[in-house]
N, C-alpha and C positions, 0 to 999 in steps of 0.2 A: 252555893251562896256563900260559904266561908271564903272561898278565893276573892269573891267580889268585895266582901267587907274588908278583908286585909288589904285589897289593892286601893280601895278608898281612904282607908285610914292611913296607911303608910304614905300615900302621895300627899295627903292633906297635911300630915305632920312634917314631912320633908319641905314642902313648900312654905309653910307657915314659919318654920324656923330657919330655913335657909335664906328667905327673902330679906330679913332684917341684915343678915351678914352682908349680902350683896349691897343693900343700901349704904351701910357704914363704908365698905370698901370702895364702891364707886364714888361716893360722896367725898371720900378722903383723896381720891385721885382726880377729882374734878370732872368726872365722866358724866356730863349732864346732857339732857335733851335740848337741841336747838328747836325753835319754834318758827313756824312759817310766818313771815311778816304780813301775807295776805290773809291769815286765819283770823279767828275771832279775837279781838283786842283783849278780852279777858283772859286769854291763854298765855298771854306774855309773861304774866306772873309765874308760869310753870317753867320758864326757862331755867335751865340747870338742874331740874328734877333728874335724879338717877334713871337710867334706862337700862335695857337688856335684862330686865327682870324675868323674861322668859326662860332664863337659864334655870331658874327655880321650878318653873313648870316642867320643862324638859326633865330635869334631874328627878323630880318628884315622879313623873310618869315611868322613867326608866328604872328607878330603884323599886317602885311598886311592882312593876311587871316582873323584875328579876326575883323579888321576894317571893311573889305568888308562884312562879315557875319553880324556884327552889323548893318551896313548901310542898308543891305537888309531886316532885321527884322523891323528896324524903318520906312523904306519907303515902305514896303510891296512887295518888288521886288525880294525877295529871302531870304537866309539865310544860315546856315550851312547844309551841305549835308553829307550822309554817305561816298560817293566816295572821297570827299574832305578830310573829316576827317581821312579816313584810309590811303590815300596817305600821308597826313601830319604827321600821327602818325608814319608812316614808316620812313619818312625823320628824324623826331625827335629822333626816337629810334636808327637809325643808327648813328645820330649826337652824341647821348649819348655814344654809343659804341666807336666812335671816340674820344670823350673827355676823356673817361677813358684811352684810348691808349696814347693821348697826355700827360695827367696828370702824368701817370706812366713814360714817358720819362723825363718829366721835374722835377718831384720829385726825380728820381734816377740819373738825369744828364746824361743820355745816349740816343743813337739813336733809341734803341729798347723799344718798349712799351709792349702791350699785345703780347704774343707769338700767333703763327699761330692757334693753337688749340683753344686757348680762343676767338680769333676774329672770327673764323668760327663757333664755337659753338654759339656766340652771334648772328651772322648772321642767323644761323639755327633757334633759338628760335623766332626771329622776323620774319622770312620767314614763319614758321608754323602759327604764330598767323595772320599774314596778309593774307596767303592763305586761312586759314579757314574762316576768316571774310569776305574776298572779295566775297565769294559765298552766303553770307547771305543777308538779308535785301532787298527783292525784292520790287520794286515800284508798282504803280497801274497797269503797262503794264507786270508785272512779271520779269522786268530787275533787275539783281543784278549788283553791282559795277564791278564785274569780270566775267569771263567765263571760262569754262574748255575746250573750243575750242581753238586751237592754231590760232592766228590771224595775219594778214599781214596788210591790210588796214580795214578789217572787219573780223569777225569770219570766219574761214574756216569750214564749216559744216561738212565736211568729216574727220575732224581731231579732234576728241574729246579725249583730253589727259586722261580724267577719264574713258574712256571706258563705258560711259553711266551711271557713278556714282557708280560703285562697290567700294567696300572697297579697293582692290588693286588698282583700278583706281585712287581713291582719293590720295592714297599714292603716285602714279607716279605723280600726279598733283602737290602734295606739294614738290616733289623732283624737278620738273621743276621750281617751283616758288623760291625754295632755289637756284637752280643753276643760275637762272636769276638774283635774287637780289644780290647774292655773286659775280656774274661776273660784273654787272654794277657797284657796289659799289667799287670793287677792281679795275676795270678799270679806274674809275675816280680818284681813289687814286693813281694809277701808273702814270696818266697824271700829277699829281700835283708835278712836279719836277723842274720847271723853273717858274720865275717870271711872273705871270699873264697868264700862259698857261691854267691851269685848269678853272679858272674863266671866262676868255675870251671865251674858247671853249664851257663851259656850258651855258654861257649867249646866245650863237648862237643856241644852241640846245632848250634852253627854249623859245627863240623867235620863233623858228619853231613850237614848241608844242602849243604856244599860238595861232598861226594861224590855226593849225590843229583842236584844241579842240573848238575854237570858230566857225569854219566852221561846225563842227559836231553839235554844238549847233543850228546854224542858219538852219541846214538841218536835224533836228532830227526827227525820225520816231514817237516820242512821241507827236509831234505837228501836223505832217501831214505824213501819210503813202503814199509814192510817190517814184518813181524810184530814187535811189541815196541817199535815206535818211539813217541816221546812228542809229543803235540800240545801243546807248551808255548812260549809266545812268549819270545825273549831268555833261554833258560836259562843262557847263559855269563855275562850280566850279573848274573843272580841268584847264580851261584856266585862271581862277584867280590865281590858285597856279603856272601855268607856268609863268605868268607874275610877280608874287611875286619873283619866282626864278631869272628871268631875272633882275629885279630891284636890288635885293640883290647882284647878282653877279657883276653888274656894279658898285654898290655903293662901294663894297669891292675892285674891280679892280682899283678903283681910288688911293688906298693907296697900293695895290699889284703890280701894274705895276713896271717894272724895273726902278731903283733899288728898289725892294720891301722893305717896311717898316714893313711889317707883313706878316706872312704866314698863310694860312687858317688851315694847319695841318689836321690831320685825322678827326677833328671835322667837318670840312666843306667838305672835299672830300668825306667822307663815306655819309654824309647827302645828298650831291648832287647826288650821285650815287644812293641813295635810292629814290630821287625825280625822277630822269631818269627812274628807274625801275618801280616805282608806277604809273607814267603816262603812260607808255607803257601798263601796264596791264589794268588799268582802262579805258584807251582810246581804248582797244582792237586793239593795233598796235605793238605787240611785235617784229615781224619781221621787220616792217618798222623802228623801232628805231635803228636796226642794220645799216641801211643806214644813217639815220640821225646822228647817233652818231658814225659814221665810224672812226673818229680819236680816240676815245677811244677803239674802237675794235682793231685798228692797234696797239695802245700802249700795250694793254694787250696780243696781238698775238706775238708782238716782245719779250716779256718775255718769253712766252711759247716756241717759236722757239729757243731762246738762251738756255734754260735749255735742251730741247731735243737734239740739236746739241752737246752741251757741254758734256752731259752724254753718248752719243753714239760715239762721236769722239775725245772728249778731247779738241776740238777746240771751240773758240767763233764764233758765225755767225756775231755778231755786236761787234763794239769795246766796247760797254757797252749797257745794257738794263735797263729800257725801251729805245726804240731807238731815242728819242729826245737827249739822251746823246751821241749816236753813232755820230750824226752830231756835236754835241758840242765838242766832243774829235776829230773830223775830222777838226777842225778849225773855224767852223761857230760861229759868236758871238752869245750870248744867246738871244739877242733881235731879230736877224735874224731868229734863229729857231723858237721862239715864234710867229713871225709875219707870217712866211710861214706856220706854223702849224695851225694858225688861218685861213689862206687861204684855207687850206685843209678842216678843219672843215666847213667853209662857203660853199665850193663847195658841200660837202656831204649834208649839210642842204638844199641847193637849189635842189639838185638832189631828195632828199627824198620829199620835198614839192611838187615838180613838179610831181612826181609819184602819190602822194596822190591826187592832183588835176586832174591829167590826168584821173585817175581811177574814179573820180567823173564824169568827162565829159563823159566818156564812159558808165557809168551806166545810166546817164540821157539821153544819146543820143544826147547830144549838140555838135555841131561842130564849131571849131573856124575859119573854112574856109569861 
């Protein structure tokens, strides 16, 4: 628990104190966000607001993880683990991709950065590297950081995506990892459209996964094989990363809440999407994350629905997609949309954690009556 507290505290402090430094620096250099002309007209006043604030989130997560790992090595209570490093690497890699996108936007002074092909190619390279490495590095019990089995709360033994490890099966597994990483990173990116929406929603998801992974650590099969135990490698380190993500999002949210003094940009949103994807794979809860991160799923789905309906009928299903803009264009104040979407995210988190805990009660035969 000490490591988790340290991670959350350090990341929060780094983010909350580094963000105003970035605000001053980017404002002085005139590195402000361009606003889509077809977007809500109320957003035009935001033109010029500093962006790439996701740098503070990334630095907060990185410093917190390094601090906890160093603390563990000094005290002999732990250290750096393969699972944590792989998830952190995916987060930093996608953050770097987002940084390139933001830099191009600012350098050229336009709202479009990397084109779709370049962004998807970057995600593909990172996904292949992550997918191959996640199946390596078995521990003493033979557990690797990831599994080729599709997982809900635990691995589903009857659903081996790799078909027993065949070459074609491994390709299918890598395609799955790519789709998962691209989906989550783009979903968080799409959610980042209103002041504080992505940061607040991600903080809730990270809080949930801090609880989930710590519970996996407390009930790990590597400590004691008993009903309800979890076959997850390095769950405590995953909890540290979740806590670091939570603290960094909250520290950034201090400055990003309406009216935002800085935006996270793709640097932050793609990185946080990578953290969400990485935690779901390493904790073996890919399908559970769909429930916990339901708000992100809804945002991405709204864009898909909008495209399909428009291309088939020539009409728009929503006033504007992602659908947080639908309500904003319908007359809701921006803060109203954000708070109500936070409530949706909170309810999804509570449902997801309840399902996780309920499954553990069922597996252990514990009754609450």
